[in-house]
N, C-alpha and C positions, 0 to 999 in steps of 0.2 A: 759215460755215452750210455742211454737206454738203445738195444736194438729195435727199431719200428719199421717194418717194410712199408715200402710206397712213401714215406715224408722226406726223400731228397735229401737227407741229411747225415748221409755215411760218413762222409770225409771231414772227421774233425781236424785234422791238420792241414787242411786245405792243399794237400800234396805236398806239402813239405817231410813226410813222414811214410815212404813209401809203406814201410812194415806195418806200421801202426793205421796205416788207411786200407791196406789189404786185411786183417785182422777186423777192423770193424766192419769192412763189405761182408766178410765172412759170418759175423754172427749177424746181421740182418737177413742173410740168406737163410742161416740156420732158425731163427726167430720165423721167418716167411714159411718154411718146410714145418716146423714146430705148431704151426696154427692149422695147418692142413693146406696149405698154399702149395702147387707146381711149380718148381723154378726147373725152365725145360734145360738147360744146360746139365743139370745133375739128377738125371730122371731114373739112372741107374744102368742105364744102356750103354755098354761100352762104343756101339757102331753109332749111336745119338749123338753122346757127349764128343764124338771125335769130331764130329762137325762145327764144333766153336773152335778145334784147331787146325785145321783143313787148311791149306794152302791154295787150294783152286778158287777161282772166284765164285762159280756156281753153287758149291758146297757152301762157301761164306754167306752167300745172298740169302742162301736156303735157312741157316741157323740164324741170321740176322730177323727174318721175319718171324720165326720161332720165338724170339725177343719179344715181342709186342705182346704177349699175354703172359709175359713174368710180372712179379709182384714187385721185383728190386731193382726194375729196368732205369730209373732214374739214378739210384745209388751207383748200381754198376756202370752206367753212361760217367756219371761223374768221375768216377774212381778210374775211368780209362782217358776220359780227357786229362784231368790234370797230371796224371802221371803217362803223358806221352806212350801209352801203351802203342807197340808197333804191331804185334801177331794176332792173330786171331779174331774169333768176332764178341765183343764185349759192349753191353749196352744196347742193342740191337744195331751195334754199326759193325761194318767190316774195315779190312785194314785200310781199302781204298778211301772208305769212307771218313775216317780218321785224318788220315793225309790230305784231303779236302777240305777238312774244318781247320786244320792247322793253318794253312795258306790263306 
């Protein structure tokens, strides 16, 4: 699979293989960064990056808003949904958002 940001096709295994899907997502992220795009959760600042793994809802909400400008938002959201990621902010969704989507 060729990693191309913004295509929404990052999950080759359709949720069947967490490791392969994580690697595919990472490759899309790297491709976006190499093309000059900024991926908010990987800006290099420990303070900012920690927001995506925060446990408080206010910080999670702020991080999720930052996702709106991410070039790999669709792929990250797909990954989080297919693998029932429970912790942190992924694909513009908080833990509470994903729980609501699942129900």
